[in-house]
N, C-alpha and C positions, 0 to 999 in steps of 0.2 A: 502495499503498501504505500503510494507517495507522501512526502510529508508535505503542507499546505504551503505555499510558497510564501515568503516576507519580504517581498518586493512589494512596493505600494503600488496597488492599479494606477491606472490612467484619472480617474477622478481624482482619486486619492493627488496624483503629481500637481494638479490643476487648482485645486484646493490650496496645498502648500504654494506652489507659487502666488496665488492672491492674497494670502493670509503673509508671504515675507514682502509683499508690495504693499500692503497695509501697514505693516512692522515700520517698514523703509520712509514712509510718508507721514508716520506718527514722529518717527526718528526727527527727520528734519523740521517738523514744525516744534518740537520742544528745541531741539540746537536755535531755529530763529528765532525762539521765546528769550533763550539764552544771551543772544546776540550774536551767536555764528552764523555762518553761512556755508553751504556745502559749494567747493568749485564747479563751475559749470562745467561739465564731460560732454561736447557736440556730437553727435553722431552723423555720419550720412543719412539722409532719407531712405527707406524702404520704399519705394514709388518707383510705379511705372515710368515711363521717359516721362518729360512735363513739355517735350516740345509736341505740339497740335497739329503741324504738319510740316513739310520739307525747307517751307521757307524760315520757319523761327529755327528750325536747324543750321539751317546756312550761316544764317545771323550770326547765332553761337558758335559754331565752327568760327566766323571769319573773327568775332571779338577776341576769344580765346587764342586763337592762331597772331594777332596783331599784337597783344600785351604781352605775349610771350617770346615773340619773336624782339620785340622793342627791348625789353631787360637784356636779349644776348647782343642785339647790336648795341646798346648802349655802352658795353663793356667792352665791345669789338676792337676800336679804334687804340686803348693802350693796352691792349694783348697782341693784337698784330703789330703794332711798331715793336713793342720788344722782341715778339718771335722772330721778327725778322733780321733782328740784331746777333740772332745765333750762327756761329760757323758752318757754314753747308760743304760738307767734306766731297762731295760726288763732284763727278767730272763733268764741269759745264756743259759740254758739246754733248752730253748723252742725258741731261736734264728732261724730263717732259713737263713733271708737277714743280709747282715753285715750290718750295721748304712751308711759308707761311699758308700755301694751299693742305699740305700734307697737317699742317698742326691745328689749324681750323677744322679740319675731315675729322681727325680724332677728337679734338673736342666735342664736337656734333654728334659724335658716337656716343658718347657717355652722356651727354644731355638728354639725346631721346632713348637712352636704357638699352642700347644694343649688347646682349648679353654675351657676344662672343666677335670674335673676326669676321668666323665665319657669316653669323646673322648680319652683321654690318654691310658686308660683301653682297649678298643676297637681298635685303632689303633698301639698304641707300641708294644704291644701283639700279632700281628698277624705274622707266622711264619717267614717271609721271612724278615719283618722289623726288629725281636729280632734276628732271625738269623747275620743280618749286623753289629747288634749294638752290640753285643759280640763280632764280628770279629776285629771292629773298637775301641769298650772299652772291655779292657779284665777284667776288673773290675767289669764290669756286667756279674756278672755271673749268674743271672736269675731275670727276670724282675717281681716285685712285684706287688700287687694291690695296687691301689692308698689308698685305705682305711687303709691299714698298714702304707704307707705316714703318713697320717694323724692322726692317731694312733700315731707313732712316736712324730709327730710335736708338739701334744699336750702335752707332758710330759719331753721334754729337754730343754733347755734353747736355745730358739730361737737366740736370738743374735749371739750366736758362730757364725752362716751362717753369720751374718754380717760382722764380724771379720775375717772370709774366706775371704770373699770379697772385706775388704780393707788390708787385707794383698797381694792380688792380685795385687790389685791399685800399692800396695808398690814397688811390684816387678817392674811393668811398670815403675814406676819415676826413682827406681836407675838405669833401663836398658835405660835411657833417650829417652825415647818411645815419649814424648812430650816435648820434650825441642825446637822445631820450633813452637810450639804454645803459648809459656810462652808470658805476657805482661809485661813489664820492669821485668824479672825473676821471673814474681810469676804466680802459680798456679788458675787461672781464677775458682771461684768456684760461682755458682751460686744457693738462696736457695729460695724457696716458698712452699706456703700449698695450699692442693688442697682434695677437696672431694673424697672418695673414692666408698661409697656407702650408700643408709638409707633402712630404713626399717619402717613399721608404727607402729611396736612392738618393746619392747626391750629384746633385745637376752641374753643380758651381761651386767654386773653391772660397766665395762669401758667404754662403749659404750657412746656419746654425744649426750645431749638431746636437743630440740629444739620448739618453737613452731609455726605453720604453719598455716596462716587461708586463708580465701577468699577475694574477695575485699570490701575494706571498705566502697564503696561506696552502698553495698547492705543496704536495709531496711526491716527486719533489721539485722545488720549485722552478720555473720555466725562467730558459736564460735570456736576458735582457738582450733586445735588440736597437740597434740603430736608426733614429730618425733624425730627418732634414728637414728644416723648417724655415721661413722669413717672417721676421716678427719688426714693428714697424714702432715706433712713435711720433705718436699723432698733436698737434697741436690746433685748436680752433678756438674762433673766437665763441665765446656762450654766453649772449646775452637771457636776460630774465623775462624776455615776451616770448621765450622758446626759440628763436632764431641762432640756429648754432652752424657759423660759416667756416669750412674747412681751411684751416691756414697756413700749415708747416707741418712738413714729415722727414721724418730722421727715419731710414731702412737702416737696422742694424745689421755688420757685418764681419765676415771672419776671415779675412784672409790669409792670417796666420794659423788658420786652426788645422793646417796639417798637422804639425807638432802639438803631439798631446800633452807637452808641460804647458804650454800657453793657457793663459786663462782667455774665454769667448769675450765676445761683445757683451753686453749688458744694460739695461735700461737706464740704470743711474749715469753709468759713461755717456749713454747717447743724449742721456738731459744736458749733460755739460756741454755736448756740441750742439745741441738745439739751441739750449740757452745763448750760445755765441752768436747763432746764424739771426736768431731774435733780435739780439741785440743793436747786430751791426745794420739790420732791416727797418729797426724801429727804434734809433738811437733815443731820440727824443721821446718819446711816445708813453705816458703813463699808463702803466701795465699793472692787474690785479693780476696776479697767477693764483690758479684755483688747482689744488694740486691733493693725490690721495694719498693713503695713509703709506706707500713705501716711501715719500720723502721727507719725513719730519727727523734729520739729523744735520747735525753742525756743517758739512761741508755746502750742502743745500742751502742752508738758510744764510753761510757765508756769500754763498756766490749771489742769493737773491739782494741781500745787504750792496754788494758792489756794485750788481747793474741798477741799483735804486730800485727797485720793485716793491711795491705790495705784493702782501699773498694771504691765500687762507687755505690751510694745511689742517689734511683731516689727519687728529692725534689718536691713537687708538689706544687701547688700554694698556698693551705690553710696550707700546712706544716711551722713551725719554725717561725712565724711572725715578732721575732725580726730578724730573720736573713733576712728577706726580706726587711724590712725597709732599713737595712745596706747597702743591694744590690741597691734601690731601689735610696738613696742617691749617692754611686759612679757612679753609671748609670750617672747622668747627669755630670758627671767631666770627662774631655777628657783625656783619656788613652790610655797606649802604648799595654796593654795586650788585643788582638784582634788576628783574623789570619781568612783569607778568603782561601777557597780552593776548589777544585771540586774532588767530590767524586764520582764515577760511573756516572749516571745521575743529580747529587745534587749538586747544590752551596751552601756550606756549609760557616755558618760564626760564629766565636766562640770569644765569652769573657769571660773572667774568672778575678776571683777576688779572690786574694788571703789572708791568715792571718786575717778569718771574726771571729771577737770575738763571740762565743756562748755559754751561763752563762743560765743553767738550774740547778733548786733544785734536790736533789738527793732524790727520794720516800722512802728511806732505813732510811738514817742518817739525812734526813733534812737541810745537808749542801748546800750551793750553791758553784757549778763549773764550770770551765770555761774549753774550747775548742777551738782552733784557726782550722777554716774550711777555705776548699775552693772549691770556686762555679763556675761552669763552665755553661755556656747556649749557647746552638746549636741552629740555627737558620739557616735552610735551604728550597730553593726552588726548585722547578720542573716543569715541563709538562707534561701533559698525553692527551688523547685524549678523549674529554669526550664520556660516551657510549651513542650508538644508535645516535652516528653524528661525522661529521669528525671534531668538531672544536679543536682546541686547546685548554685547560684550565691551568692555572698557578696552582699550590698545594703549599702549604706551610705547615710547621710543626717546634714547639719548642720542643725541649729537657733541663732539667734542670737537672745535679748530684751535690753530695757533693759528694767530694774527699778528699782521706786523706792526699795525698801530694799534695804540691805545682804545680800547672800545668804552662807552659812555650809552646813556640811555639813547642819544640821538642818533648813533649809528651802528647801534648793532644788529637791528630789524635790517637793516640796508645791506650792513654786511654777511650776515650769515642765511638770509632767507633770500633775497635777490642775487646776493653772491656765492658763497659757499654752497647753498645747497644746488644751485645750479652746475655745479660740474657733473651733475648726472648730464650732462646735455651734450658732451662730447661720447659717452657712453650709447647714449640714442642714435647719435649722430652713425657712430659706426656699427651699429644694427641697422641702420637705414641702409648704409652704405654695403652691408653683407646682403641684406635679405630682401630689399626694397629697391632690387634692380641695375647697382650699380657694381654688382660682380667682384665685390674687395676681394674676396677668396680666390678669381679666379686669376692663373699665371697671365694669360695673354701671350708671353714671350717666357719661351727659357734661356732666351740672352739676358745677362743679369740688367746691362743696361736697360734693354728695352721694356725689360718687365719695370725697372724703375720708373722708365718715361711713361707709361702706360699708366702706372699710380699716377703720377701727378697728372697728365688729362684726366684720368677718372676724379681725382680732386677739384682740378678747374672743372668741370662738367659739373660736379655735383654742387658748387660755389655759384654757379648761375642758375641753376633751380631753384635753391635755396632764397636767393633776389628774389626769384619770378614767384616762389612761394608764397612771401611775405610784402608783394607787390599790393597796391592799395586795388587794383583794378581787377586784379584775381583773386579777390577773397572768395565773393559768391561761389568762383568755379569750384574752388580748394574747398567748400563747403560742401556743394554738391557732390563732388567726383572722389575727393582726397589729392593727396598729392600724387600718385601715382596714377590714379585714375586721368589726372588733368594731362599729365606728361603723355599718356596714351593717347588718348583725345586733339590732342596737337599732334601727334605722330599719324594715326591715323588719317585726319585733315591734310596733311599734307602729302600722304601716299597714297589717295584718291582726285579723280577731279571734282574737288567740292567751289574750291577758289578759280576766280578765271584771271586770266592773265594782267587786266586795270588794278583789279585788289590785290594781287600779289606786287606790282608795280605801286602801290598806294603806301603797302605794309612797308616795302624797303626803302621809299623815300619819306615816310613820317618823321618828326622829329621825336626824340628820344628819351625820354628821361624818366629814372627810376622814383616812385614815390611810394614809400614804406608804410605800412600799415601801424 
């Protein structure tokens, strides 16, 4: 005889769902009565196509393409001017495609989210798509084969591509496009490392190496195997409105890795190289570095002080024990350095400790150095409806940061909530590049320089799409279609006979100006 099923039936599931929604509404009403507000979480509408006829769809496609291409064209003069300075190693008598044509083609491949070189060859060279691109971008005299671009990237100095990217960001900064999103007058820059891809075989002497094995509990334990991988340290502008713009990339390499006694490149070493390049690119720019729990140590803090950078660094419980001892001692004393507030649906309580002395020994000179640091602890609480239940469950969390500047009631919210907490923006941006169409983890070429060149082109294409995403003229389309949906909408429009020659010419000659929302 079979046992009765313990799974709830369809009606029971529907009733549970209704009860949960009712409990959530009741919780929101209680929070509103207490002065709390639930952050808006807009979703794309779940409805049929809103266009009633072909004319409306054509008008919508024309507007979406026009505004998206305006963002691209507004930045192209600076990009192409800088890219034209790259030394071309090819034989002038055998050149069919100018270097700027190849670079522009590479940028557009990632801006339109082509998943591979083969897809770009197949999709972008279709007659209608190619003809429309040539009308919108007169510099594209002819679309080359992707192998031509790969061979060029393997021979040129690909760091010049990133210099063009930096010139574009400098122009935006000079145009005060980001002035509304600054933190205490500083540009928040988040830095984080991530793995690009792995292989079982060593395809280049510059790739990093590690050993991976099975479960240690196995008897006998399996022999570890070697794995070769590419790791990149990224720097992004991370603003509190959610706009995260790619800025710099430092690819870790191990050209001396054949000698087993040599240490491999690591994120700390790469940070020093990235910091030097960041200082050279923006020598007088006020910068607020947002760093994770890997970076609270004396040499990194010393480097930030030398470069006159502000910073907010995550302080973990097992980092800097001497600093924690001083904090624990001061916590027992009653002090006035605290502030409570409501932020969204959360109740926050800040406590800060200014002018803490941190002493460390310099690993190079062996000398003892001292820094005055400031620490803030944010404890917050909120309520949620428990999963598969209608019960209200209390939640809490704690965040601790090291600040370069003293903290007080007037700046603690901006530095912590608008600055330090938005370090997650770079992690979200990396996930977008990995899983939302930019193929971050795709190799594109096993030639090391070409692989790095494609990476720079991908970051540049992503930066253009971020600017388009936050363009005020495209806000409605982003809300209706989503970011990937908008890019696909524009790509499908250009790939089909939706636009007339006159419309394309008007788009190509229209004045270009970016107005961020």
